[in-house]
C-alpha positions in Angstrom: -0.1 0.4 0.3 1.4 3.5 -0.7 2.0 6.5 1.8 0.0 8.5 -0.6 -3.4 6.7 -1.0 -6.1 8.1 1.1 -7.8 6.2 3.6 -10.3 8.4 5.2 -13.0 5.9 5.3 -14.3 3.1 3.7 -17.6 3.4 2.1 -21.0 1.6 3.8 -21.2 -0.9 1.5 -17.2 -2.4 1.8 -17.6 -2.6 5.5 -19.5 -5.9 5.8 -17.0 -7.2 2.9 -14.0 -6.3 5.3 -15.5 -7.3 8.5 -15.9 -10.9 7.0 -12.5 -10.7 5.5 -11.2 -9.6 9.2 -13.7 -12.6 11.0 -12.1 -15.2 8.5 -8.6 -14.2 9.4 -7.9 -16.6 12.4 -4.4 -14.8 13.0 -5.8 -12.0 13.2 -8.8 -12.9 15.7 -6.2 -15.1 17.9 -3.7 -11.5 17.8 -6.6 -8.9 19.1 -8.4 -11.6 21.8 -5.1 -11.7 23.1 -4.3 -8.1 23.1 -7.4 -7.4 24.5 -8.1 -9.8 27.1 -4.4 -8.5 28.5 -5.4 -5.2 28.3 -8.5 -5.7 30.1 -6.5 -8.1 32.7 -4.1 -4.6 33.0 -7.5 -2.2 33.5 -9.3 -4.1 36.0 -6.1 -4.1 38.2 -6.0 -0.5 38.4 -9.9 -0.3 39.7 -9.8 -2.8 42.3 -12.5 -0.7 44.6 -15.9 -0.6 42.2 -17.2 2.0 44.6 -14.2 4.2 44.3 -14.1 3.7 40.4 -17.4 5.0 40.5 -16.8 7.7 42.7 -14.1 8.6 39.8 -16.3 8.2 36.9 -18.8 10.4 38.4 -15.9 13.2 39.0 -14.5 12.9 35.5 -18.0 12.8 34.1 -19.1 16.0 35.5 -15.8 17.7 34.6 -16.6 16.8 31.3 -19.9 17.9 31.1 -19.4 21.0 33.0 -16.6 21.7 30.2 -18.7 21.2 27.4 -22.0 23.8 28.5 -19.5 26.4 28.8 -17.7 25.1 26.2 -18.0 28.5 23.2 -16.7 30.9 26.3 -14.0 28.4 27.3 -12.6 28.2 23.9 -12.2 32.2 23.8 -10.6 31.9 27.2 -8.2 29.8 25.4 -7.6 31.5 23.1 -7.2 34.8 24.4 -4.6 33.2 27.3 -2.3 31.2 24.7 -2.3 34.7 22.2 -0.9 36.6 25.6 1.1 33.3 26.1 2.8 33.9 22.6 1.2 31.2 21.1 -0.5 31.7 17.4 -4.1 30.2 17.7 -5.7 29.3 14.6 -9.4 28.1 13.7 -10.2 25.4 11.3 -13.7 24.2 10.2 -12.5 20.9 8.6 -9.8 19.1 7.7 -8.7 20.6 4.4 -8.6 24.0 6.1 -6.9 22.9 9.2 -4.2 21.1 6.5 -3.9 24.4 4.7 -3.0 26.4 7.9 -0.5 24.0 9.1 0.9 23.5 5.5 1.5 27.3 5.5 3.3 27.3 8.0 5.6 24.8 7.1 6.0 26.7 3.9 6.6 29.9 5.6 9.9 28.3 7.2 11.0 26.4 4.3 10.2 22.9 5.8 11.7 20.0 4.2 10.8 17.5 7.3 8.2 17.6 10.1 8.5 15.6 13.3 4.7 14.1 14.5 3.9 13.2 18.0 0.8 11.1 18.3 -1.9 12.8 17.3 -5.5 10.9 16.4 -6.5 14.8 15.2 -3.6 14.5 12.7 -4.6 11.0 11.1 -8.5 12.5 11.1 -7.8 15.3 8.6 -5.4 13.3 6.5 -2.4 15.9 7.1 0.3 13.3 5.9 -1.0 13.3 2.5 -1.5 17.0 2.8 2.5 17.8 3.6 3.1 15.2 0.6 1.4 16.7 -1.9 2.9 19.9 -0.6 6.4 18.1 -1.2 7.3 18.1 3.0 8.1 15.1 4.9 6.0 14.6 7.6 7.6 11.3 9.6 5.6 9.9 12.9 7.9 9.5 15.9 5.6 7.4 17.9 6.9 3.7 17.5 3.7 2.7 17.0 2.5 5.2 14.5 6.0 5.1 12.6 5.7 1.3 12.0 2.2 1.4 10.5 3.2 4.4 8.6 6.2 2.9 7.2 4.1 -0.3 6.0 1.6 2.3 4.5 -0.8 1.3 7.0 -3.5 3.5 9.1 -3.5 2.7 12.6 -5.6 0.0 14.1 -6.5 1.1 17.9 -6.1 4.9 19.0 -3.5 4.1 21.6 -2.1 1.1 20.0 -1.6 1.9 16.2 0.6 -1.5 15.7 -1.7 -3.7 17.5 -2.4 -5.4 14.8 1.1 -6.8 14.1 3.1 -9.5 15.3 7.0 -8.7 16.4 7.8 -11.2 13.1 6.0 -8.7 10.7 7.8 -5.3 12.1 11.1 -7.5 11.7 10.5 -7.9 8.1 9.4 -4.6 7.5 12.5 -2.8 8.9 14.4 -5.1 7.4 12.9 -4.2 3.9 12.3 -0.7 4.3 14.9 0.9 6.8 18.4 1.1 5.1 20.9 -1.0 6.6 18.9 -2.6 9.3 19.2 -6.6 9.2 16.4 -9.0 10.2 16.3 -9.5 13.8 12.9 -10.4 16.3 14.5 -9.2 19.6 11.7 -6.8 20.7 14.6 -4.5 22.2 16.8 -4.4 18.8 13.6 -3.7 16.6 13.3 -0.7 19.2 16.5 0.3 18.8 16.2 0.7 15.2 13.7 3.1 15.2 15.1 5.0 17.8 18.2 5.4 15.6 16.2 6.6 12.7 13.8 9.0 14.7 16.9 10.8 16.5 18.7 12.0 13.7 15.4 13.1 12.3 14.3 15.2 15.5 17.9 17.2 15.0 16.9 17.7 11.5 13.2 18.8 11.3 12.1 22.1 11.3 8.8 21.9 12.3 7.5 19.5 14.7 3.7 18.7 15.4 2.0 17.2 18.8 -1.4 16.3 19.4 -3.2 17.9 22.6 -4.8 15.5 25.6 -6.0 18.6 28.2 -6.2 22.2 27.2 -6.4 24.3 30.0 -8.5 27.6 29.4 -7.5 29.6 32.5 -3.6 29.3 32.3 -3.5 28.6 28.1 -1.7 25.6 28.8 -1.5 22.4 26.6 -1.5 19.0 28.4 0.7 15.9 26.6 0.1 12.6 27.7 3.1 9.9 26.1 5.3 7.0 27.5 7.7 7.4 24.9 9.3 10.7 25.2 8.8 11.5 21.4 6.1 13.9 22.1 8.8 15.9 24.2 11.0 16.0 21.7 8.7 17.0 18.9 7.5 20.0 21.1 10.9 21.1 22.0 13.9 20.6 19.4 12.3 21.8 16.4 11.7 25.6 16.2 8.3 25.6 15.5 6.1 23.3 17.8 2.4 22.8 15.7 -0.5 21.5 18.0 -3.5 20.3 16.5 -7.2 19.2 18.5 -10.4 19.0 18.5 -12.4 22.0 20.0 -13.9 19.8 22.5 -10.6 19.2 24.5 -10.6 22.3 26.7 -11.5 22.3 30.2 -11.7 25.5 32.2 -8.9 24.7 35.1 -5.7 23.1 35.7 -7.5 21.2 38.7 -9.8 19.4 36.3 -6.9 17.6 34.6 -5.7 15.2 37.1 -9.4 13.5 37.6 -9.2 12.9 34.1 -5.7 12.1 33.2 -5.8 9.3 36.3 -8.7 8.0 34.6 -7.1 7.6 31.2 -3.6 6.5 31.8 -5.4 3.6 33.7 -8.1 3.0 31.4 -6.0 3.1 28.3 -3.3 0.7 29.1 -3.8 -0.1 32.7 -1.1 2.3 33.6 -1.2 3.8 37.1 0.6 6.6 35.3 2.5 7.4 32.5 5.8 7.9 31.5 5.9 11.5 30.5 3.1 14.1 31.4 3.9 17.4 29.5 2.6 20.6 30.3 3.4 23.7 27.5 1.6 27.1 27.6 4.2 28.9 25.3 7.1 29.0 23.2 10.7 29.4 24.6 11.3 33.1 26.1 14.5 35.0 26.9 17.1 33.3 28.9 16.0 29.9 28.1 17.8 27.5 26.9 15.0 25.3 25.3 12.1 24.8 23.5 10.6 26.2 20.0 11.1 29.8 18.9 7.4 29.7 17.5 4.3 28.0 18.6 0.9 27.4 17.3 -2.4 25.7 18.4 -4.8 24.9 15.3 -8.7 23.9 16.8 -10.3 21.7 14.4 -14.3 21.4 14.3 -14.8 19.0 11.5 -18.6 17.8 12.4 -18.1 18.2 16.3 -20.2 21.3 16.3 -22.7 19.0 14.8 -23.0 17.0 17.9 -22.6 19.7 20.0 -25.7 21.2 18.8 -27.9 18.3 19.6 -28.5 18.2 23.5 -28.3 14.0 23.5 -25.4 13.3 20.7 -23.2 15.9 22.7 -21.9 13.4 25.3 -20.0 12.2 22.4 -17.8 15.0 22.8 -16.9 13.7 26.3 -14.4 11.3 25.2 -10.9 11.8 26.6 -9.3 8.8 23.8 -8.8 6.2 26.3 -9.8 3.0 23.9 -11.3 1.1 26.9 -14.6 1.1 24.7 -12.7 -0.9 21.7 -10.6 -3.2 24.3 -14.1 -4.3 25.6 -16.1 -4.5 22.5 -17.4 -7.9 21.3 -17.0 -6.6 17.5 -14.1 -4.6 18.0 -12.0 -7.5 19.4 -13.1 -9.5 16.4 -12.5 -7.8 13.6 -9.5 -4.9 14.5 -9.3 -1.6 13.7 -9.0 -1.5 9.6 -12.1 -3.0 9.0 -14.2 0.2 10.1 -12.1 1.9 7.6 -11.9 5.4 10.0 -9.5 6.9 11.8 -11.9 6.1 14.9 -13.0 2.7 15.0 -14.4 0.7 17.3 -17.6 2.0 19.8 -16.3 5.7 20.5 -15.9 5.8 16.3 -19.4 4.3 15.7 -20.6 7.5 17.6 -18.1 10.0 16.3 -17.8 9.0 12.8 -21.4 9.8 11.3 -20.6 13.6 12.6 -17.4 14.2 11.2 -18.2 12.3 7.8 -21.8 12.4 7.6 -24.2 9.2 8.0 -24.3 9.0 4.1 -20.8 7.3 4.3 -21.2 5.6 7.8 -24.4 4.8 9.0 -24.0 1.1 8.7 -21.5 2.1 11.6 -23.5 2.3 14.2 -25.0 -0.8 13.4 -21.6 -2.8 13.9 -22.6 -3.6 17.9 -24.2 -6.0 19.3 -25.7 -3.5 22.1 -24.1 -5.4 24.4 -23.4 -2.4 26.8 -19.6 -3.2 27.9 -18.4 0.2 26.0 -20.8 2.2 28.2 -20.1 0.1 31.1 -16.1 0.9 31.1 -16.1 4.7 29.9 -14.3 6.1 32.1 -16.1 9.9 31.3 -19.5 7.7 31.2 -20.8 8.3 27.5 -23.9 6.3 26.7 -22.5 5.0 23.8 -25.4 2.3 23.2 -28.3 5.1 23.5 -26.3 7.4 20.9 -25.9 4.0 18.5 -29.8 3.6 18.9 -30.1 7.1 17.8 -27.8 6.8 15.3 -29.6 3.9 13.7 -32.8 5.8 13.7 -31.7 8.9 12.1 -29.7 7.0 9.3 -33.4 5.3 8.6 -35.5 8.7 8.7 -35.4 12.1 7.8 -35.2 14.7 10.2 -37.7 15.0 13.0 -39.5 17.7 14.5 -36.9 19.5 17.4 -33.7 17.8 16.0 -31.6 19.3 13.3 -30.7 17.5 10.6 -27.5 15.5 10.3 -25.3 15.6 7.4 -26.8 12.4 5.7 -29.5 12.1 7.5 -32.0 9.3 6.1 -29.0 7.7 4.0 -29.9 4.1 5.1 -33.8 4.7 4.5 -35.1 2.0 2.6 -38.8 1.5 0.8 -38.4 -2.6 1.2 -37.6 -2.1 4.9 -40.5 0.5 5.3 -42.8 -1.6 3.6 -41.7 -4.3 6.1 -42.5 -2.3 9.0 -45.9 -0.9 7.7 -46.9 -5.0 7.0 -45.8 -5.5 10.8 -47.5 -3.0 12.2 -50.7 -4.1 10.3 -50.5 -7.6 11.3 -50.0 -6.5 15.0 -52.4 -4.0 15.3 -55.7 -6.2 13.3 -56.5 -9.5 15.4 -58.4 -10.5 12.3 -55.7 -10.2 10.1 -53.0 -11.6 12.7 -55.0 -14.7 12.8 -55.1 -15.1 9.0 -51.4 -14.7 8.4 -50.5 -17.3 11.2 -53.3 -19.6 9.9 -51.2 -19.2 6.4 -47.9 -19.3 8.0 -48.6 -22.7 9.5 -50.6 -24.6 6.9 -47.7 -23.5 4.7 -44.9 -23.9 6.3 -43.3 -26.2 3.9 -42.8 -23.0 1.7 -40.4 -21.2 4.1 -37.4 -20.2 2.6 -34.2 -21.7 4.0 -32.2 -18.5 3.0 -33.6 -15.2 4.9 -31.0 -12.6 4.8 -29.0 -11.6 7.1 -30.5 -13.9 9.8 -29.1 -16.9 8.1 -25.7 -16.0 7.6 -25.2 -17.3 11.3 -28.4 -19.1 12.5 -30.9 -21.9 11.3 -33.6 -20.3 9.1 -36.9 -19.6 11.1 -40.1 -21.9 10.4 -43.5 -21.3 11.9 -44.7 -24.3 13.8 -47.4 -26.6 12.9 -50.3 -25.0 15.0 -50.5 -21.6 16.4 -50.3 -20.7 20.1 -53.8 -20.2 19.8 -55.0 -23.6 18.9 -52.7 -25.4 20.9 -54.2 -23.6 23.5 -57.7 -24.0 22.5 -56.7 -27.8 21.7 -55.6 -28.0 25.1 -59.2 -26.8 26.6 -61.1 -29.7 24.4 -59.3 -31.8 26.3 
C-alpha cells in the first residue's frame, strides 16, 4: 500500500466485506483476542475498588459535561490566554482548512521535514497526505505510528496503532524498509532500530507537531500524555511547534486535569501513570535554553459542532480517547480497527465518525454493535454509547424529525423495502383478525418457508413457523 493513498473511510457498502475478511483471518482474531484480554486484565487491576471507581467516573463525567456546557466561552478564554502567552491560535472548520493552515506555516519556514508526535486529529484530517502533496516529509515518531506509516497503513487502535502486527511482521518490515537494518526478532533491537532513525530526524526537522490531550483555558496550557518521550522531542527540539486538537478538548481549570488524567492512563493501558506528562504554555522565552521559538495551536471543528448542537449527541464529545470501549467491544475484538475504515474505530468511532464524515458514508457503523453495553460500562467519563448508537441508527433510517436538527446524511439508510416490511408488521400486530389469518396461513404453508432469510441465516438456522399457532394449541388443550 502506498503512503499517498487516501484511506479516510471505507464506503458503507464495503464495511461488511472487510469485516467478513477479518473474521475469517484466524491469526488476526487470535492476536486481537490476546491483546484485548491483556488490556482488560491490566485495566481491572488498576480499579480494585468498584465504589471508588464509580466516584472517579462521576467526577470525570461532571468535569467533561461542565466543560462542554461552557465550551464557547472556554474556547475564547483559551485563545486569549494562549495569545497572551505568545502562541498563535488558528481555527479550522474542517480537515481541509486545518491542513492548509499547517502546510502554510511549514512553507513559510521552508520546511522539508516535520516530525510528529502521536495525534489522532492529524490522522483524522489526513495531514500526512497534505504535507506529501506540498513536498514536505511528515514523519511519525510514536513507535507504533512509525511502524504503520512505514508499511503504508492506518492505525488500527487509537492508543496502540500497530497492535495488529506481530514482531515477526515488524522485523521483516524493518529489514525491507529501513536502510542498513538487518532482520531481527528481538523486540529491544527493533526498538533500537526505530530510535536510531528517529533521533536523527528530531535534530534535522524544522517543525514538530503534537496532539493535545487537555487544553486548560485559565492558564493557556496544553497537556500532552505520552510514554516514549517522542512527544517531548517534537515539542522542544524543532524551532517551530504546531499543536493540533479538536475543539472539545478544553477544560476550565488545571485542577480539572488530574481526575481525567488518572482515569485516562488506567483505562487506556492499565498504567497507574504515564512516563511523561507535558504541560506547554508557550514558546521559548528570553533566557530559556530550550523549546521552540514559535508555537501554534490549530483548533479543529470537523463536524464536532453538529454533535454539540444536539443535547443527547453532545455527550459524544466527552470522550478522552482512552480506547477502553474498543478493548471491551466483542465486535472490535473480532474484526480489528482496519475493518471500520475510519480514523476512530470501535464504539467511539461508531458514534463520532457520522458527525465527521456524514451518515451517508458511515450509516452502517452504528449497526456494527451487539448493544451488549460493555462500552458504556467501562467508559471512564460515562458516555452512553449504546443509547447514542440506537439514536444514530434511527437518524440513518428517517428524515429529520421535529425538534431535532438534521444530521449530515440524514436518512441515508432509508429503504422503501424496509419501510414496507415494518408497515406490514404494524398492520399485522394491530389488527387481530389479520394476525389470526396470517398465523393460519403461515402454519399451513410452513413447508414453503425459504431456507435463506437474509442476514438472519448467515449465522443462524432459518426461522420456520410451528405446525400450529399458540392460539390453536391452547384451544386444543381446553377441549381435553
